N, CA, C and O atoms as CSV, one atom per row, in Angstrom:
chain,resi,resn,atom,element,x,y,z
A,1,MET,N,N,4.839,-3.688,-1.668
A,1,MET,CA,C,6.178,-4.205,-1.762
A,1,MET,C,C,6.897,-3.488,-2.893
A,1,MET,O,O,6.349,-3.384,-3.991
A,2,PRO,N,N,8.096,-2.995,-2.664
A,2,PRO,CA,C,8.834,-2.284,-3.697
A,2,PRO,C,C,9.231,-3.215,-4.840
A,2,PRO,O,O,9.428,-4.415,-4.649
A,3,HIS,N,N,9.342,-2.639,-6.014
A,3,HIS,CA,C,9.760,-3.374,-7.198
A,3,HIS,C,C,10.939,-2.656,-7.823
A,3,HIS,O,O,11.053,-1.434,-7.727
A,4,ASN,N,N,11.815,-3.415,-8.466
A,4,ASN,CA,C,12.857,-2.731,-9.217
A,4,ASN,C,C,12.305,-2.369,-10.582
A,4,ASN,O,O,11.231,-2.837,-10.960
A,5,ARG,N,N,13.014,-1.554,-11.315
A,5,ARG,CA,C,12.514,-1.061,-12.595
A,5,ARG,C,C,12.200,-2.173,-13.589
A,5,ARG,O,O,11.274,-2.038,-14.388
A,6,ALA,N,N,12.947,-3.259,-13.554
A,6,ALA,CA,C,12.762,-4.323,-14.535
A,6,ALA,C,C,11.478,-5.110,-14.308
A,6,ALA,O,O,11.009,-5.783,-15.226
A,7,SER,N,N,10.898,-5.049,-13.118
A,7,SER,CA,C,9.753,-5.900,-12.834
A,7,SER,C,C,8.431,-5.147,-12.724
A,7,SER,O,O,7.448,-5.726,-12.262
A,8,LEU,N,N,8.368,-3.894,-13.122
A,8,LEU,CA,C,7.132,-3.132,-13.011
A,8,LEU,C,C,6.168,-3.484,-14.138
A,8,LEU,O,O,6.568,-3.604,-15.295
A,9,PHE,N,N,4.894,-3.647,-13.789
A,9,PHE,CA,C,3.872,-3.949,-14.773
A,9,PHE,C,C,2.710,-2.999,-14.586
A,9,PHE,O,O,2.439,-2.556,-13.470
A,10,CYS,N,N,2.014,-2.681,-15.684
A,10,CYS,CA,C,0.817,-1.851,-15.633
A,10,CYS,C,C,-0.366,-2.754,-15.309
A,10,CYS,O,O,-0.640,-3.678,-16.074
A,11,PRO,N,N,-1.085,-2.524,-14.197
A,11,PRO,CA,C,-2.183,-3.409,-13.859
A,11,PRO,C,C,-3.331,-3.374,-14.860
A,11,PRO,O,O,-3.983,-4.396,-15.070
A,12,SER,N,N,-3.594,-2.239,-15.477
A,12,SER,CA,C,-4.740,-2.167,-16.376
A,12,SER,C,C,-4.480,-2.835,-17.718
A,12,SER,O,O,-5.417,-3.305,-18.365
A,13,THR,N,N,-3.229,-2.883,-18.143
A,13,THR,CA,C,-2.931,-3.476,-19.440
A,13,THR,C,C,-2.191,-4.786,-19.329
A,13,THR,O,O,-2.085,-5.522,-20.309
A,14,MET,N,N,-1.669,-5.095,-18.132
A,14,MET,CA,C,-0.899,-6.300,-17.880
A,14,MET,C,C,0.315,-6.395,-18.799
A,14,MET,O,O,0.760,-7.496,-19.126
A,15,SER,N,N,0.845,-5.267,-19.212
A,15,SER,CA,C,2.060,-5.252,-20.012
A,15,SER,C,C,3.125,-4.496,-19.233
A,15,SER,O,O,2.828,-3.769,-18.285
A,16,GLU,N,N,4.356,-4.683,-19.647
A,16,GLU,CA,C,5.433,-4.009,-18.934
A,16,GLU,C,C,5.327,-2.501,-19.107
A,16,GLU,O,O,4.949,-2.003,-20.167
A,17,THR,N,N,5.666,-1.797,-18.055
A,17,THR,CA,C,5.679,-0.346,-18.097
A,17,THR,C,C,6.915,0.097,-18.854
A,17,THR,O,O,8.017,-0.383,-18.590
A,18,SER,N,N,6.736,1.001,-19.785
A,18,SER,CA,C,7.857,1.547,-20.534
A,18,SER,C,C,8.779,2.311,-19.593
A,18,SER,O,O,8.317,2.954,-18.651
A,19,THR,N,N,10.061,2.242,-19.844
A,19,THR,CA,C,11.005,2.954,-18.983
A,19,THR,C,C,10.765,4.461,-19.007
A,19,THR,O,O,11.120,5.152,-18.052
A,20,LYS,N,N,10.171,4.986,-20.079
A,20,LYS,CA,C,9.873,6.425,-20.101
A,20,LYS,C,C,8.726,6.771,-19.171
A,20,LYS,O,O,8.521,7.943,-18.856
A,21,ASP,N,N,7.973,5.769,-18.723
A,21,ASP,CA,C,6.861,5.993,-17.801
A,21,ASP,C,C,7.251,5.721,-16.351
A,21,ASP,O,O,6.395,5.728,-15.466
A,22,ILE,N,N,8.535,5.483,-16.105
A,22,ILE,CA,C,9.063,5.300,-14.756
A,22,ILE,C,C,9.946,6.502,-14.466
A,22,ILE,O,O,10.954,6.722,-15.138
A,23,ILE,N,N,9.560,7.275,-13.462
A,23,ILE,CA,C,10.197,8.573,-13.224
A,23,ILE,C,C,10.546,8.713,-11.747
A,23,ILE,O,O,9.749,8.370,-10.873
A,24,ALA,N,N,11.726,9.211,-11.485
A,24,ALA,CA,C,12.107,9.482,-10.093
A,24,ALA,C,C,11.181,10.553,-9.528
A,24,ALA,O,O,10.876,11.535,-10.205
A,25,ILE,N,N,10.744,10.370,-8.315
A,25,ILE,CA,C,9.815,11.319,-7.693
A,25,ILE,C,C,10.399,12.725,-7.643
A,25,ILE,O,O,9.660,13.705,-7.742
A,26,THR,N,N,11.697,12.834,-7.492
A,26,THR,CA,C,12.322,14.157,-7.441
A,26,THR,C,C,12.177,14.875,-8.790
A,26,THR,O,O,12.013,16.094,-8.821
A,27,ARG,N,N,12.236,14.140,-9.891
A,27,ARG,CA,C,12.036,14.746,-11.219
A,27,ARG,C,C,10.559,14.985,-11.505
A,27,ARG,O,O,10.198,15.939,-12.194
A,28,ALA,N,N,9.711,14.116,-10.972
A,28,ALA,CA,C,8.274,14.230,-11.235
A,28,ALA,C,C,7.679,15.491,-10.617
A,28,ALA,O,O,6.743,16.073,-11.164
A,29,ARG,N,N,8.217,15.908,-9.488
A,29,ARG,CA,C,7.684,17.102,-8.808
A,29,ARG,C,C,7.597,18.297,-9.752
A,29,ARG,O,O,6.575,18.981,-9.811
A,30,ALA,N,N,8.664,18.540,-10.480
A,30,ALA,CA,C,8.724,19.715,-11.346
A,30,ALA,C,C,7.851,19.554,-12.598
A,30,ALA,O,O,7.520,20.542,-13.253
A,31,ARG,N,N,7.481,18.319,-12.928
A,31,ARG,CA,C,6.756,18.056,-14.173
A,31,ARG,C,C,5.361,17.486,-13.930
A,31,ARG,O,O,4.775,16.902,-14.842
A,32,LEU,N,N,4.818,17.641,-12.733
A,32,LEU,CA,C,3.580,16.957,-12.380
A,32,LEU,C,C,2.430,17.284,-13.331
A,32,LEU,O,O,1.721,16.378,-13.768
A,33,THR,N,N,2.235,18.552,-13.655
A,33,THR,CA,C,1.138,18.916,-14.557
A,33,THR,C,C,1.325,18.277,-15.923
A,33,THR,O,O,0.375,17.737,-16.491
A,34,GLU,N,N,2.527,18.333,-16.451
A,34,GLU,CA,C,2.825,17.719,-17.750
A,34,GLU,C,C,2.582,16.207,-17.709
A,34,GLU,O,O,1.992,15.644,-18.631
A,35,LEU,N,N,3.034,15.559,-16.646
A,35,LEU,CA,C,2.858,14.119,-16.511
A,35,LEU,C,C,1.380,13.757,-16.372
A,35,LEU,O,O,0.920,12.783,-16.967
A,36,ALA,N,N,0.634,14.542,-15.585
A,36,ALA,CA,C,-0.799,14.302,-15.411
A,36,ALA,C,C,-1.535,14.473,-16.735
A,36,ALA,O,O,-2.426,13.685,-17.054
A,37,ASP,N,N,-1.174,15.491,-17.506
A,37,ASP,CA,C,-1.791,15.688,-18.826
A,37,ASP,C,C,-1.519,14.494,-19.729
A,37,ASP,O,O,-2.412,14.049,-20.449
A,38,ASP,N,N,-0.298,13.971,-19.701
A,38,ASP,CA,C,0.059,12.818,-20.534
A,38,ASP,C,C,-0.746,11.588,-20.124
A,38,ASP,O,O,-1.256,10.865,-20.980
A,39,VAL,N,N,-0.859,11.351,-18.828
A,39,VAL,CA,C,-1.640,10.206,-18.344
A,39,VAL,C,C,-3.098,10.366,-18.750
A,39,VAL,O,O,-3.733,9.405,-19.186
A,40,SER,N,N,-3.630,11.571,-18.610
A,40,SER,CA,C,-5.017,11.834,-18.963
A,40,SER,C,C,-5.278,11.592,-20.445
A,40,SER,O,O,-6.310,11.032,-20.814
A,41,LYS,N,N,-4.339,12.016,-21.297
A,41,LYS,CA,C,-4.517,11.879,-22.744
A,41,LYS,C,C,-4.275,10.463,-23.241
A,41,LYS,O,O,-5.007,9.978,-24.103
A,42,THR,N,N,-3.250,9.786,-22.706
A,42,THR,CA,C,-2.860,8.475,-23.232
A,42,THR,C,C,-3.405,7.305,-22.430
A,42,THR,O,O,-3.524,6.198,-22.955
A,43,GLY,N,N,-3.737,7.536,-21.165
A,43,GLY,CA,C,-4.171,6.446,-20.307
A,43,GLY,C,C,-3.030,5.585,-19.799
A,43,GLY,O,O,-3.262,4.600,-19.099
A,44,ARG,N,N,-1.791,5.947,-20.145
A,44,ARG,CA,C,-0.621,5.176,-19.699
A,44,ARG,C,C,-0.190,5.647,-18.321
A,44,ARG,O,O,0.054,6.832,-18.095
A,45,GLU,N,N,-0.102,4.694,-17.411
A,45,GLU,CA,C,0.292,5.018,-16.045
A,45,GLU,C,C,1.717,5.521,-15.983
A,45,GLU,O,O,2.545,5.195,-16.833
A,46,LYS,N,N,1.988,6.307,-14.980
A,46,LYS,CA,C,3.356,6.722,-14.656
A,46,LYS,C,C,3.681,6.134,-13.293
A,46,LYS,O,O,2.860,6.192,-12.378
A,47,VAL,N,N,4.864,5.573,-13.152
A,47,VAL,CA,C,5.317,5.039,-11.874
A,47,VAL,C,C,6.430,5.932,-11.380
A,47,VAL,O,O,7.432,6.139,-12.065
A,48,PHE,N,N,6.246,6.463,-10.181
A,48,PHE,CA,C,7.271,7.312,-9.575
A,48,PHE,C,C,8.101,6.443,-8.645
A,48,PHE,O,O,7.572,5.635,-7.882
A,49,THR,N,N,9.409,6.626,-8.727
A,49,THR,CA,C,10.316,5.856,-7.889
A,49,THR,C,C,10.923,6.735,-6.816
A,49,THR,O,O,11.011,7.954,-6.958
A,50,LYS,N,N,11.335,6.098,-5.751
A,50,LYS,CA,C,12.032,6.768,-4.660
A,50,LYS,C,C,13.172,5.833,-4.263
A,50,LYS,O,O,12.955,4.663,-3.946
A,51,ASN,N,N,14.374,6.367,-4.286
A,51,ASN,CA,C,15.561,5.559,-3.999
A,51,ASN,C,C,15.651,4.337,-4.909
A,51,ASN,O,O,16.099,3.270,-4.490
A,52,GLY,N,N,15.217,4.506,-6.167
A,52,GLY,CA,C,15.337,3.451,-7.164
A,52,GLY,C,C,14.271,2.380,-7.121
A,52,GLY,O,O,14.336,1.429,-7.901
A,53,GLU,N,N,13.294,2.494,-6.242
A,53,GLU,CA,C,12.241,1.490,-6.147
A,53,GLU,C,C,10.884,2.148,-6.369
A,53,GLU,O,O,10.712,3.338,-6.107
A,54,SER,N,N,9.908,1.352,-6.861
A,54,SER,CA,C,8.579,1.910,-7.094
A,54,SER,C,C,8.031,2.480,-5.799
A,54,SER,O,O,8.232,1.921,-4.720
A,55,TYR,N,N,7.338,3.600,-5.925
A,55,TYR,CA,C,6.869,4.334,-4.750
A,55,TYR,C,C,5.366,4.585,-4.858
A,55,TYR,O,O,4.599,4.120,-4.015
A,56,VAL,N,N,4.945,5.313,-5.881
A,56,VAL,CA,C,3.529,5.594,-6.131
A,56,VAL,C,C,3.304,5.601,-7.635
A,56,VAL,O,O,4.251,5.618,-8.421
A,57,ALA,N,N,2.023,5.587,-8.023
A,57,ALA,CA,C,1.685,5.618,-9.441
A,57,ALA,C,C,0.697,6.744,-9.713
A,57,ALA,O,O,-0.103,7.114,-8.854
A,58,LEU,N,N,0.769,7.272,-10.910
A,58,LEU,CA,C,-0.166,8.291,-11.377
A,58,LEU,C,C,-1.032,7.630,-12.440
A,58,LEU,O,O,-0.533,7.184,-13.473
A,59,ILE,N,N,-2.343,7.572,-12.174
A,59,ILE,CA,C,-3.287,6.959,-13.103
A,59,ILE,C,C,-4.455,7.915,-13.299
A,59,ILE,O,O,-4.598,8.888,-12.558
A,60,THR,N,N,-5.289,7.638,-14.294
A,60,THR,CA,C,-6.456,8.485,-14.523
A,60,THR,C,C,-7.518,8.199,-13.459
A,60,THR,O,O,-7.505,7.152,-12.811
A,61,ALA,N,N,-8.413,9.130,-13.299
A,61,ALA,CA,C,-9.519,8.937,-12.352
A,61,ALA,C,C,-10.372,7.735,-12.779
A,61,ALA,O,O,-10.872,6.990,-11.937
A,62,GLY,N,N,-10.530,7.559,-14.085
A,62,GLY,CA,C,-11.282,6.408,-14.583
A,62,GLY,C,C,-10.608,5.086,-14.231
A,62,GLY,O,O,-11.274,4.116,-13.869
A,63,GLN,N,N,-9.281,5.059,-14.340
A,63,GLN,CA,C,-8.550,3.852,-13.961
A,63,GLN,C,C,-8.698,3.570,-12.471
A,63,GLN,O,O,-8.820,2.414,-12.065
A,64,LEU,N,N,-8.686,4.621,-11.657
A,64,LEU,CA,C,-8.877,4.451,-10.221
A,64,LEU,C,C,-10.274,3.911,-9.932
A,64,LEU,O,O,-10.435,3.014,-9.104
A,65,ASP,N,N,-11.283,4.453,-10.610
A,65,ASP,CA,C,-12.650,3.951,-10.448
A,65,ASP,C,C,-12.729,2.475,-10.830
A,65,ASP,O,O,-13.341,1.674,-10.124
A,66,ASP,N,N,-12.097,2.121,-11.964
A,66,ASP,CA,C,-12.085,0.721,-12.398
A,66,ASP,C,C,-11.420,-0.176,-11.355
A,66,ASP,O,O,-11.915,-1.262,-11.055
A,67,LEU,N,N,-10.309,0.279,-10.812
A,67,LEU,CA,C,-9.601,-0.491,-9.794
A,67,LEU,C,C,-10.474,-0.688,-8.561
A,67,LEU,O,O,-10.532,-1.783,-8.001
A,68,ARG,N,N,-11.144,0.367,-8.145
A,68,ARG,CA,C,-12.029,0.256,-6.977
A,68,ARG,C,C,-13.172,-0.717,-7.234
A,68,ARG,O,O,-13.496,-1.538,-6.375
A,69,ARG,N,N,-13.792,-0.629,-8.427
A,69,ARG,CA,C,-14.882,-1.547,-8.765
A,69,ARG,C,C,-14.370,-2.987,-8.817
A,69,ARG,O,O,-15.043,-3.906,-8.349
A,70,PHE,N,N,-13.180,-3.180,-9.385
A,70,PHE,CA,C,-12.589,-4.515,-9.462
A,70,PHE,C,C,-12.355,-5.073,-8.062
A,70,PHE,O,O,-12.695,-6.224,-7.787
A,71,ARG,N,N,-11.778,-4.264,-7.180
A,71,ARG,CA,C,-11.514,-4.719,-5.811
A,71,ARG,C,C,-12.811,-5.063,-5.086
A,71,ARG,O,O,-12.877,-6.057,-4.363
A,72,GLU,N,N,-13.848,-4.237,-5.279
A,72,GLU,CA,C,-15.119,-4.515,-4.628
A,72,GLU,C,C,-15.719,-5.810,-5.155
A,72,GLU,O,O,-16.201,-6.637,-4.380
A,73,ALA,N,N,-15.691,-5.987,-6.482
A,73,ALA,CA,C,-16.230,-7.215,-7.077
A,73,ALA,C,C,-15.440,-8.436,-6.614
A,73,ALA,O,O,-16.015,-9.489,-6.337
A,74,GLU,N,N,-14.122,-8.289,-6.533
A,74,GLU,CA,C,-13.282,-9.389,-6.061
A,74,GLU,C,C,-13.618,-9.734,-4.617
A,74,GLU,O,O,-13.722,-10.908,-4.263
A,75,HIS,N,N,-13.788,-8.715,-3.785
A,75,HIS,CA,C,-14.144,-8.915,-2.385
A,75,HIS,C,C,-15.496,-9.624,-2.269
A,75,HIS,O,O,-15.630,-10.588,-1.515
A,76,LEU,N,N,-16.491,-9.150,-3.013
A,76,LEU,CA,C,-17.820,-9.765,-2.966
A,76,LEU,C,C,-17.778,-11.206,-3.473
A,76,LEU,O,O,-18.477,-12.072,-2.948
A,77,SER,N,N,-16.963,-11.458,-4.487
A,77,SER,CA,C,-16.820,-12.815,-5.008
A,77,SER,C,C,-16.231,-13.749,-3.957
A,77,SER,O,O,-16.676,-14.887,-3.807
A,78,LYS,N,N,-15.234,-13.265,-3.236
A,78,LYS,CA,C,-14.639,-14.083,-2.172
A,78,LYS,C,C,-15.639,-14.344,-1.054
A,78,LYS,O,O,-15.712,-15.457,-0.534
A,79,LEU,N,N,-16.407,-13.329,-0.682
A,79,LEU,CA,C,-17.426,-13.519,0.344
A,79,LEU,C,C,-18.473,-14.535,-0.100
A,79,LEU,O,O,-18.882,-15.390,0.686
A,80,ALA,N,N,-18.906,-14.447,-1.349
A,80,ALA,CA,C,-19.892,-15.395,-1.868
A,80,ALA,C,C,-19.338,-16.821,-1.843
A,80,ALA,O,O,-20.057,-17.764,-1.512
A,81,ALA,N,N,-18.058,-16.973,-2.195
A,81,ALA,CA,C,-17.435,-18.302,-2.167
A,81,ALA,C,C,-17.368,-18.849,-0.747
A,81,ALA,O,O,-17.564,-20.045,-0.528
A,82,LEU,N,N,-17.091,-17.972,0.220
A,82,LEU,CA,C,-17.045,-18.407,1.619
A,82,LEU,C,C,-18.428,-18.835,2.109
A,82,LEU,O,O,-18.554,-19.840,2.809
A,83,VAL,N,N,-19.454,-18.087,1.748
A,83,VAL,CA,C,-20.816,-18.442,2.131
A,83,VAL,C,C,-21.194,-19.786,1.518
A,83,VAL,O,O,-21.760,-20.648,2.190
A,84,GLU,N,N,-20.875,-19.958,0.235
A,84,GLU,CA,C,-21.172,-21.215,-0.446
A,84,GLU,C,C,-20.435,-22.384,0.210
A,84,GLU,O,O,-21.005,-23.460,0.389
A,85,ALA,N,N,-19.175,-22.171,0.564
A,85,ALA,CA,C,-18.395,-23.222,1.218
A,85,ALA,C,C,-18.999,-23.583,2.570
A,85,ALA,O,O,-19.095,-24.761,2.912
A,86,ALA,N,N,-19.405,-22.584,3.332
A,86,ALA,CA,C,-20.015,-22.842,4.636
A,86,ALA,C,C,-21.316,-23.626,4.477
A,86,ALA,O,O,-21.595,-24.546,5.245
A,87,GLU,N,N,-22.106,-23.252,3.473
A,87,GLU,CA,C,-23.354,-23.983,3.215
A,87,GLU,C,C,-23.070,-25.427,2.816
A,87,GLU,O,O,-23.778,-26.341,3.239
A,88,ASP,N,N,-22.033,-25.635,2.000
A,88,ASP,CA,C,-21.657,-27.001,1.611
A,88,ASP,C,C,-21.262,-27.825,2.829
A,88,ASP,O,O,-21.665,-28.982,2.954
A,89,ILE,N,N,-20.483,-27.244,3.720
A,89,ILE,CA,C,-20.041,-27.957,4.925
A,89,ILE,C,C,-21.242,-28.290,5.803
A,89,ILE,O,O,-21.374,-29.415,6.284
A,90,GLU,N,N,-22.117,-27.307,6.010
A,90,GLU,CA,C,-23.291,-27.525,6.851
A,90,GLU,C,C,-24.212,-28.601,6.300
A,90,GLU,O,O,-24.843,-29.324,7.071
A,91,SER,N,N,-24.300,-28.719,4.982
A,91,SER,CA,C,-25.201,-29.707,4.376
A,91,SER,C,C,-24.507,-31.043,4.115
A,91,SER,O,O,-25.113,-31.972,3.582
A,92,GLY,N,N,-23.224,-31.132,4.496
A,92,GLY,CA,C,-22.516,-32.401,4.334
A,92,GLY,C,C,-21.924,-32.622,2.952
A,92,GLY,O,O,-21.467,-33.723,2.646
A,93,ARG,N,N,-21.925,-31.613,2.129
A,93,ARG,CA,C,-21.322,-31.743,0.785
A,93,ARG,C,C,-19.813,-31.503,0.911
A,93,ARG,O,O,-19.309,-30.431,0.573
A,94,VAL,N,N,-19.123,-32.500,1.393
A,94,VAL,CA,C,-17.681,-32.415,1.586
A,94,VAL,C,C,-17.026,-33.647,0.975
A,94,VAL,O,O,-17.695,-34.652,0.733
A,95,TYR,N,N,-15.728,-33.574,0.727
A,95,TYR,CA,C,-14.965,-34.659,0.129
A,95,TYR,C,C,-13.775,-34.988,1.028
A,95,TYR,O,O,-13.211,-34.109,1.678
A,96,ALA,N,N,-13.411,-36.247,1.053
A,96,ALA,CA,C,-12.130,-36.635,1.650
A,96,ALA,C,C,-11.044,-36.167,0.686
A,96,ALA,O,O,-11.273,-36.112,-0.523
A,97,TRP,N,N,-9.860,-35.828,1.210
A,97,TRP,CA,C,-8.791,-35.279,0.373
A,97,TRP,C,C,-8.445,-36.209,-0.785
A,97,TRP,O,O,-8.287,-35.744,-1.914
A,98,ASP,N,N,-8.325,-37.490,-0.537
A,98,ASP,CA,C,-7.961,-38.438,-1.607
A,98,ASP,C,C,-9.031,-38.506,-2.698
A,98,ASP,O,O,-8.719,-38.744,-3.864
A,99,ASP,N,N,-10.289,-38.295,-2.316
A,99,ASP,CA,C,-11.371,-38.270,-3.308
A,99,ASP,C,C,-11.390,-36.947,-4.071
A,99,ASP,O,O,-11.808,-36.892,-5.228
A,100,PHE,N,N,-10.935,-35.885,-3.411
A,100,PHE,CA,C,-11.007,-34.556,-4.013
A,100,PHE,C,C,-9.840,-34.268,-4.950
A,100,PHE,O,O,-10.003,-33.492,-5.892
A,101,LYS,N,N,-8.666,-34.863,-4.728
A,101,LYS,CA,C,-7.476,-34.558,-5.551
A,101,LYS,C,C,-7.727,-34.700,-7.051
A,101,LYS,O,O,-7.357,-33.798,-7.803
A,102,PRO,N,N,-8.348,-35.807,-7.530
A,102,PRO,CA,C,-8.594,-35.899,-8.987
A,102,PRO,C,C,-9.544,-34.810,-9.488
A,102,PRO,O,O,-9.373,-34.283,-10.587
A,103,ARG,N,N,-10.537,-34.482,-8.678
A,103,ARG,CA,C,-11.467,-33.423,-9.074
A,103,ARG,C,C,-10.749,-32.081,-9.154
A,103,ARG,O,O,-10.984,-31.300,-10.076
A,104,LEU,N,N,-9.876,-31.815,-8.191
A,104,LEU,CA,C,-9.100,-30.581,-8.198
A,104,LEU,C,C,-8.213,-30.504,-9.439
A,104,LEU,O,O,-8.083,-29.440,-10.044
A,105,ALA,N,N,-7.606,-31.621,-9.816
A,105,ALA,CA,C,-6.768,-31.645,-11.023
A,105,ALA,C,C,-7.594,-31.300,-12.257
A,105,ALA,O,O,-7.128,-30.558,-13.121
A,106,ARG,N,N,-8.815,-31.827,-12.351
A,106,ARG,CA,C,-9.688,-31.509,-13.492
A,106,ARG,C,C,-10.083,-30.035,-13.490
A,106,ARG,O,O,-10.117,-29.396,-14.541
A,107,LEU,N,N,-10.383,-29.495,-12.300
A,107,LEU,CA,C,-10.746,-28.074,-12.204
A,107,LEU,C,C,-9.583,-27.180,-12.608
A,107,LEU,O,O,-9.778,-26.189,-13.312
A,108,ARG,N,N,-8.379,-27.518,-12.170
A,108,ARG,CA,C,-7.205,-26.724,-12.546
A,108,ARG,C,C,-6.951,-26.786,-14.039
A,108,ARG,O,O,-6.620,-25.773,-14.654
A,109,ALA,N,N,-7.100,-27.963,-14.629
A,109,ALA,CA,C,-6.904,-28.108,-16.079
A,109,ALA,C,C,-7.932,-27.271,-16.834
A,109,ALA,O,O,-7.600,-26.619,-17.825
A,110,LYS,N,N,-9.177,-27.288,-16.367
A,110,LYS,CA,C,-10.222,-26.480,-17.005
A,110,LYS,C,C,-9.889,-24.991,-16.891
A,110,LYS,O,O,-10.056,-24.242,-17.853
A,111,ALA,N,N,-9.424,-24.567,-15.731
A,111,ALA,CA,C,-9.059,-23.148,-15.533
A,111,ALA,C,C,-7.920,-22.756,-16.464
A,111,ALA,O,O,-7.930,-21.657,-17.018
A,112,ARG,N,N,-6.940,-23.634,-16.644
A,112,ARG,CA,C,-5.831,-23.333,-17.575
A,112,ARG,C,C,-6.325,-23.211,-19.006
A,112,ARG,O,O,-5.871,-22.338,-19.746
A,113,ARG,N,N,-7.258,-24.081,-19.406
A,113,ARG,CA,C,-7.814,-24.002,-20.773
A,113,ARG,C,C,-8.548,-22.678,-20.970
A,113,ARG,O,O,-8.408,-22.030,-22.007
A,114,ILE,N,N,-9.325,-22.286,-19.976
A,114,ILE,CA,C,-10.073,-21.029,-20.078
A,114,ILE,C,C,-9.113,-19.848,-20.145
A,114,ILE,O,O,-9.310,-18.926,-20.937
A,115,ALA,N,N,-8.076,-19.876,-19.316
A,115,ALA,CA,C,-7.108,-18.778,-19.289
A,115,ALA,C,C,-6.317,-18.684,-20.590
A,115,ALA,O,O,-5.862,-17.601,-20.958
A,116,ALA,N,N,-6.149,-19.792,-21.282
A,116,ALA,CA,C,-5.371,-19.808,-22.517
A,116,ALA,C,C,-6.134,-19.241,-23.708
A,116,ALA,O,O,-5.536,-18.975,-24.751
A,117,ARG,N,N,-7.424,-19.055,-23.572
A,117,ARG,CA,C,-8.234,-18.545,-24.709
A,117,ARG,C,C,-7.883,-17.136,-25.050
A,117,ARG,O,O,-8.462,-16.561,-25.971
């Protein structure tokens, strides 16, 4: 999904991308080696825009490897959760919605506390 310049974020640092790291693709073509060297040295992503919207990003090979490992781990985690849920259903470890709502509220509160650390 395209983003405007004000809403771009760096996934590896979770901070806003500096406007100097957002470059029109037409300008990036002529400076690709320079931009790649900068990304390699600093680790700061470059976002290329097309028609004023985010188009592609230039990241280090290490960042790409990290992203791939993260996606794989996330995928495996979701699969494990699905297997666990299926096992719970098969063994009868289920809750009625009214019984589960208070437990869900406690789980969400715990997740917020952990995220706030």
